[in-house]
C-alpha positions in Angstrom: -11.9 15.0 -5.6 -10.9 12.9 -3.6 -7.2 13.2 -2.4 -5.0 10.2 -1.5 -1.3 10.6 -0.1 1.6 8.5 0.5 4.6 9.3 2.8 7.6 7.0 4.5 9.3 5.4 1.6 13.1 5.7 1.6 16.7 4.1 1.6 16.7 1.2 3.5 19.4 -2.2 4.0 18.3 -5.6 3.4 16.6 -6.8 6.5 15.1 -3.8 7.8 12.0 -2.7 8.4 9.9 0.4 7.0 6.3 1.8 7.9 4.3 3.5 5.0 1.8 5.7 5.6 -1.5 6.7 3.5 -4.0 9.1 4.2 -7.5 9.8 2.0 -9.3 13.2 2.1 -12.5 11.7 2.6 -14.4 8.7 1.9 -16.3 8.5 -1.1 -17.7 4.8 -0.5 -19.6 3.3 2.1 -17.5 0.4 1.5 -14.5 2.1 0.7 -11.2 0.2 0.8 -7.7 1.1 1.3 -4.9 -0.5 -0.2 -1.1 -0.9 -1.2 0.0 -1.5 -4.3 3.9 -1.3 -5.8 5.7 -0.6 -9.6 8.9 -0.9 -10.8 9.9 0.4 -14.3 9.0 -1.4 -17.1 6.6 -4.1 -15.1 3.0 -3.0 -14.3 1.1 -2.1 -11.2 0.8 -5.3 -8.3 -0.5 -5.4 -5.7 0.4 -6.0 -2.3 -2.0 -5.4 0.7 -5.8 -4.2 0.8 -7.4 -3.8 4.1 -11.6 -3.0 4.6 -13.8 -0.8 6.5 -14.2 -3.1 8.8 -10.5 -4.5 9.2 -10.5 -7.3 6.7 -7.0 -8.0 5.1 -6.0 -9.3 1.8 -2.2 -9.7 1.0 -0.4 -11.0 -2.3 1.3 -14.1 -1.3 3.6 -14.6 -4.1 5.7 -12.1 -1.6 4.6 -10.5 1.0 5.4 -14.2 3.2 4.2 -12.8 6.5 7.0 -10.0 6.1 3.7 -6.8 5.9 1.1 -6.4 8.2 -1.5 -3.9 7.0 -3.7 -1.5 9.3 -5.9 1.6 9.1 -7.3 4.2 11.8 -10.7 4.5 10.1 -11.3 8.3 11.8 -8.3 9.2 10.1 -9.0 7.7 7.3 -5.4 5.9 7.1 -4.2 3.5 6.1 -0.4 2.0 7.3 1.5 -0.8 5.7 4.5 -2.5 8.0 7.5 -3.9 6.1 9.5 -6.3 7.4 12.5 -8.6 6.7 12.9 -5.9 3.7 14.0 -8.2 0.9 16.2 -6.2 -2.8 13.3 -7.1 -4.9 10.8 -5.0 -2.5 12.2 -2.2 -4.4 9.6 -0.1 -6.1 7.2 2.9 -6.2 4.6 2.2 -3.7 1.2 3.5 -4.3 -1.7 4.2 -1.9 -5.1 2.7 -3.6 -8.8 4.1 -2.7 -11.4 1.5 -4.1 -14.9 0.7 -3.5 -14.3 -3.1 -2.4 -10.9 -4.7 -2.1 -9.4 -5.6 -5.4 -6.5 -6.7 -6.9 -6.4 -4.9 -10.0 -5.3 -1.8 -10.4 -7.6 -1.0 -12.8 -10.0 -0.7 -10.7 -9.2 1.4 -8.0 -10.8 4.3 -8.5 -8.1 7.1 -6.2 -4.6 6.6 -6.3 -2.0 8.7 -4.6 1.4 10.3 -6.0 3.8 7.1 -4.9 6.5 6.8 -2.3 9.3 5.4 -3.3 11.3 2.3 -1.4 14.7 1.5 -1.9 16.3 -1.9 -0.2 20.2 -2.2 -1.1 22.3 -4.6 -0.2 
């Protein structure tokens, strides 16, 4: 069974930076992609960013606006999300998901982590 684990979420102030980490226990698909989603209560889980095994990154340009950078470590089967200039609206539980390819749809993610809470205060 593939396990995915996030870390790094915490309480920060608006304008601060934060780096989230995600590690998968194995790479079950040749085209496995790790990505980040986020969710607030009462709303659907939304796509944040993803990166392919070969390093092609995709972002949700609706709100990332150059503030977030996704990176990876293939040896560790890990992905990181560097978030800068955090805004109150970035408050959410951030989930890491492993899927067969790049997807913006949470329903297409095969394995999820438990999530890590990011809270941005004023």
